[in-house]
C-alpha positions in Angstrom: 18.9 -37.1 -37.1 17.8 -35.4 -40.2 15.0 -33.3 -41.0 13.9 -32.5 -44.6 12.1 -29.6 -45.8 12.3 -26.0 -47.2 12.0 -24.2 -43.9 12.5 -25.6 -40.4 13.0 -23.7 -36.8 13.7 -25.1 -33.5 13.6 -23.9 -29.9 13.5 -25.1 -26.3 10.4 -24.0 -24.6 11.8 -24.2 -21.1 14.9 -22.2 -22.1 13.8 -18.2 -21.9 17.4 -17.5 -23.5 16.6 -19.1 -26.6 13.9 -16.7 -27.2 13.3 -16.8 -31.1 12.6 -19.8 -33.4 15.7 -20.4 -35.5 14.7 -20.1 -39.2 16.9 -21.7 -41.5 17.1 -21.1 -45.3 19.4 -22.2 -47.8 22.6 -23.7 -47.2 24.0 -21.7 -43.8 25.6 -22.8 -40.6 23.8 -21.5 -37.2 25.6 -21.7 -34.0 24.0 -21.3 -30.5 26.2 -19.8 -27.9 29.1 -20.7 -29.9 28.4 -24.1 -30.5 27.7 -25.3 -33.9 24.6 -27.3 -33.4 22.5 -26.8 -36.5 24.2 -27.3 -40.1 22.1 -26.8 -43.0 22.6 -28.3 -46.6 20.3 -27.5 -49.6 16.8 -29.2 -49.0 17.5 -30.6 -45.6 19.1 -30.2 -42.2 21.5 -32.0 -40.1 21.1 -31.8 -36.2 24.1 -32.7 -34.0 22.3 -34.3 -30.8 25.2 -34.2 -28.7 25.8 -30.8 -29.3 22.3 -29.4 -29.0 22.2 -31.3 -25.8 25.3 -29.8 -24.2 23.8 -26.4 -25.4 20.5 -27.2 -23.9 22.3 -27.8 -20.5 24.4 -24.8 -20.6 21.4 -22.7 -20.5 19.3 -24.5 -17.8 22.6 -23.9 -15.7 21.5 -19.9 -16.0 19.0 -19.8 -13.2 15.9 -16.9 -13.9 16.5 -15.6 -10.4 20.2 -15.1 -11.2 19.0 -13.3 -14.4 16.2 -11.0 -12.8 19.1 -10.4 -9.8 21.2 -8.8 -12.5 18.7 -6.8 -14.1 17.4 -5.5 -10.6 21.3 -4.5 -9.6 22.4 -3.0 -13.2 18.8 -1.0 -12.6 19.6 0.3 -9.0 23.2 1.1 -10.4 22.4 3.0 -13.2 19.6 5.0 -11.3 21.8 5.9 -8.6 24.1 7.6 -11.1 21.5 9.3 -12.9 19.9 10.5 -9.9 23.3 11.6 -8.3 25.8 12.3 -11.2 27.9 14.5 -8.7 29.9 12.2 -6.8 31.7 14.9 -4.8 28.0 16.2 -3.5 27.0 12.7 -2.9 29.9 11.9 -0.6 29.4 15.2 1.2 25.9 13.9 1.7 26.6 11.1 3.4 28.6 12.7 5.9 26.3 15.4 6.6 23.5 12.6 7.0 25.4 11.5 10.2 26.4 14.8 11.6 23.4 17.2 10.7 24.7 19.8 13.5 27.8 20.4 11.3 25.5 22.2 9.1 24.0 24.9 11.8 26.4 27.9 11.5 25.8 30.9 13.5 29.0 33.0 12.7 29.4 32.6 9.1 30.3 36.0 7.2 26.2 36.9 6.2 25.0 36.1 9.6 25.0 40.1 10.7 23.5 41.0 7.7 20.6 38.8 8.2 20.2 39.5 11.7 20.3 43.2 10.7 17.4 42.8 8.4 15.4 40.5 10.9 15.8 43.5 13.0 14.0 45.7 10.6 11.3 43.4 10.2 10.5 43.1 14.1 10.7 47.2 13.9 8.1 47.4 11.3 5.7 44.5 13.0 6.1 44.5 16.6 2.8 42.7 16.8 4.4 39.4 15.0 6.5 37.3 17.2 10.2 37.0 16.5 9.8 33.3 15.7 7.3 34.0 12.9 9.3 36.9 11.7 12.4 34.6 11.1 10.1 32.2 9.3 8.9 34.7 7.2 12.1 35.9 6.4 13.2 32.7 5.6 10.4 31.9 3.3 10.8 35.4 1.6 14.7 35.5 0.9 15.1 31.5 0.3 13.6 30.8 -3.1 12.2 27.4 -3.2 13.9 24.8 -6.0 14.8 21.3 -5.9 18.3 19.9 -5.5 18.4 18.9 -8.7 18.6 22.4 -9.9 20.7 23.8 -7.4 23.2 20.6 -6.6 22.4 18.4 -9.3 21.9 15.5 -7.0 18.6 13.8 -5.7 19.2 15.2 -2.4 22.1 17.4 -0.4 21.7 19.2 2.6 23.9 22.4 2.7 25.5 24.2 5.2 23.7 27.4 6.4 26.3 29.5 4.6 25.9 27.8 1.4 21.8 28.3 1.4 22.6 32.3 2.1 24.8 32.1 -1.0 22.9 30.7 -3.5 19.7 32.2 -2.2 17.7 29.0 -3.3 16.9 25.7 -1.6 14.1 23.0 -0.9 12.8 22.6 2.6 16.3 20.9 3.9 18.3 24.1 3.3 15.6 26.2 4.3 15.3 24.7 7.8 19.0 24.5 8.6 19.3 28.3 7.9 16.2 28.8 10.3 18.0 27.0 12.9 21.1 28.8 12.5 19.2 32.3 12.8 17.6 31.3 15.7 20.6 29.6 17.6 22.5 33.1 16.8 19.6 35.0 18.2 19.6 33.6 21.7 17.4 30.2 20.9 19.8 27.1 21.5 17.1 24.7 21.8 16.3 25.3 17.7 17.1 21.9 16.2 16.2 20.1 13.1 13.3 18.0 12.3 12.5 15.5 9.7 9.5 13.5 8.2 9.7 10.8 5.2 10.3 13.6 2.7 10.2 17.2 4.6 12.6 18.9 7.0 11.3 21.9 8.9 12.6 23.6 12.1 11.5 23.3 15.9 12.2 25.8 18.9 11.0 26.2 22.5 9.2 29.6 22.1 9.6 30.6 25.6 13.5 29.8 25.9 13.5 33.8 26.5 11.3 33.7 29.2 12.7 31.7 32.3 10.2 30.1 34.4 7.6 29.2 31.9 7.1 25.6 31.2 8.3 24.6 27.6 6.5 25.1 24.6 7.9 23.7 21.2 6.9 25.8 18.1 7.1 24.1 14.7 7.8 26.5 11.7 8.2 26.1 7.9 5.2 23.9 7.6 5.7 21.1 9.7 4.4 17.5 8.6 1.7 16.8 11.1 1.5 12.8 10.4 5.1 12.1 11.8 8.2 14.0 12.9 11.5 12.5 14.2 13.6 15.5 15.9 17.5 15.8 14.7 18.6 17.2 17.9 22.1 15.2 17.7 23.8 12.3 15.6 21.3 9.9 13.8 20.9 6.9 15.7 19.1 3.2 14.7 16.0 4.5 16.3 15.7 7.4 13.7 16.1 4.9 10.9 13.6 2.6 12.5 11.3 5.3 12.9 11.5 6.4 9.2 11.0 3.0 7.9 8.2 2.4 10.2 6.3 5.3 9.3 6.2 3.9 5.5 3.5 1.7 6.5 1.1 4.1 7.7 -2.1 4.6 5.3 -1.1 6.8 2.4 2.4 6.9 3.5 4.7 5.0 0.9 1.9 6.7 -1.7 2.4 10.4 -1.1 5.9 9.8 -0.2 6.7 8.1 -3.8 4.7 10.4 -5.6 6.9 13.5 -4.2 9.7 12.0 -4.9 8.8 11.1 -8.4 7.5 14.2 -9.0 10.8 16.1 -7.9 12.8 14.2 -10.8 13.8 16.5 -13.8 11.4 15.0 -16.9 14.7 14.3 -19.0 15.8 11.8 -16.3 12.2 10.5 -15.7 12.8 9.4 -19.5 15.9 7.5 -19.1 14.8 5.8 -15.9 11.3 4.6 -17.4 12.9 3.7 -20.8 15.8 1.5 -19.1 13.1 0.0 -16.8 11.0 -1.0 -19.6 13.8 -2.4 -21.6 15.1 -4.4 -18.7 11.9 -6.0 -17.8 11.1 -6.4 -21.5 14.4 -8.4 -22.2 14.7 -11.1 -23.5 11.2 -10.7 -25.9 12.1 -9.4 -29.3 8.5 -8.6 -30.4 9.0 -5.5 -32.3 5.0 -4.5 -32.6 4.4 -5.3 -28.7 7.8 -3.2 -27.9 6.2 0.0 -30.0 2.9 -0.4 -28.3 5.0 -0.7 -24.9 6.9 2.7 -25.6 3.7 4.4 -26.6 2.2 3.5 -23.2 5.5 5.0 -21.7 5.0 8.3 -23.2 1.5 8.3 -22.0 3.0 7.9 -18.8 5.6 10.4 -18.8 2.6 12.8 -20.2 1.1 12.8 -17.1 4.8 13.5 -15.4 5.2 16.3 -17.3 2.0 18.1 -16.5 2.7 17.4 -13.0 6.3 19.4 -13.5 4.2 22.0 -15.4 2.2 22.9 -12.1 5.2 22.6 -9.7 3.3 20.1 -7.5 0.3 18.4 -8.8 0.2 14.9 -7.0 -3.0 13.8 -8.7 -0.8 13.6 -11.9 1.9 12.3 -10.5 0.2 9.6 -9.3 -1.4 8.9 -12.5 1.9 8.8 -14.2 3.1 6.1 -11.7 0.0 4.0 -12.2 0.6 4.1 -16.2 4.3 3.2 -15.2 3.5 0.1 -13.3 0.9 -0.8 -16.0 3.7 -0.7 -18.6 5.9 -2.5 -16.4 3.7 -5.1 -15.8 2.9 -5.9 -19.5 6.6 -5.9 -20.5 7.2 -8.6 -17.7 4.1 -10.6 -19.1 5.6 -10.3 -22.8 8.0 -12.8 -21.4 5.7 -15.2 -19.5 2.5 -15.3 -21.6 3.4 -16.6 -25.1 -0.6 -15.7 -26.3 0.1 -11.9 -25.5 3.4 -11.9 -27.3 1.7 -14.1 -30.5 -1.5 -11.7 -30.6 0.6 -8.6 -31.3 2.8 -10.2 -33.8 0.1 -11.2 -35.7 -1.6 -7.8 -35.6 1.2 -6.3 -37.8 4.0 -6.6 -39.6 6.6 -5.1 -36.9 7.3 -8.6 -35.2 8.8 -12.0 -35.9 6.0 -14.7 -36.3 8.0 -17.0 -34.1 9.3 -14.8 -31.1 7.0 -16.4 -28.4 7.7 -19.1 -26.2 5.4 -22.7 -27.0 3.8 -24.2 -23.9 6.4 -27.1 -23.8 9.6 -28.3 -25.3 9.8 -29.2 -28.9 11.1 -29.6 -32.4 8.7 -28.2 -35.0 8.9 -28.5 -38.9 6.8 -26.3 -40.9 6.2 -25.0 -44.3 5.6 -21.4 -44.9 
C-alpha cells in the first residue's frame, strides 16, 4: 500500500503503547519496536502491511493490567527504599515488631541515674502520684522528634537504652522507656499499648496496694478511640484488630494525614513526582505535564505549611486532596483524548498529535 503526500502520520488507537503519531518528512525510515514498518521515499510513503500487523500483534499482547501492575510494583519498591534507606534499622524493626518485650530494659547503665532523678521529683511534689511523676519525667527529658530525624527510617522501635542515650524519640520510644522505668520501680504489670499510629504505656496503678481491685492507668497521651495491648508476642489477632480499626469513621483519613505529615519534605517531593510521572506515562504532552507539575507544587506547598507548623492536620489533608486531584488528572490524560488535545492546542509545548483517537485508523493529512 502506498500513500502520497508531503506529510503522513499513522497510529493504532487501540494500542496505548504507540501513543504518538509518527510524522514523516523527507527520505527516512521509521522502526516500531525494532521492526522496520514504514519506509519513506521523496514524495511518498511505503507501508509494509505484514510487518505492521506483526507489530500490532506484539503490542496487543502487552496487557494494560500487566503494565499497571508493573508501575504499582515499581512505585511500592521505590517508596519502600525512599522511606527506609537504613536497611540495618529496617531488619531490626522487623525483629522488634515481633518481640516488643525485648525492648524493655530495667537494668541498663542509665537506669540508676533515672530513678535517682525521679526520687527527687517525688520528694519535691509529694501530692503527685508516682506514675504521673514518671510520665512527666519522660515527657520532659525525652524530646519529641520523628524517627526520620533520629534513625532515618519511617519507623523504628528502639530499646530503652537507645532512647536514653539519644534523649529524643517519638511516641514509641517514650512509651518503651516509661514501661522500663515502671517495671524497675515495682510495677511488673506495665505494658505497651498501640493504636493505628500511636504508642503509649499502661499500668495497674494499684499494684503496690494488695487487696484492691485492678485499675489500669494509661499515660503518654493514650488514644481513646482504639487500643491494643502488647503484653507479649504479637499474634494474628493484633494485626486483625488493627486492620479492622481502619474501617472506623475518619480512622483512615486521620492515620493517612499523620503518616504523610511525618514524612520529610524532600522525600515528599521525590515520592509525589515519582507517582505523578508513573501515572502520566505513556502520555507525552509537554504542556499538560507542565500544568500537572505546577499542580503538584500546590500540593507540596500545603505539606510544607503543615511541616512548618509541626502538626497541622488541616494542611496535610489539603495537600493529600491536591495530590489525589493531580494523580486523577494524570490518569485521565492517558484515557481522555480531548483533555490531552485541549492542552496541546493551548500552547506550543505539546505535540499536535499526542492524543489517542477514538478508533483504530490510518490518517493522511497536510499541514
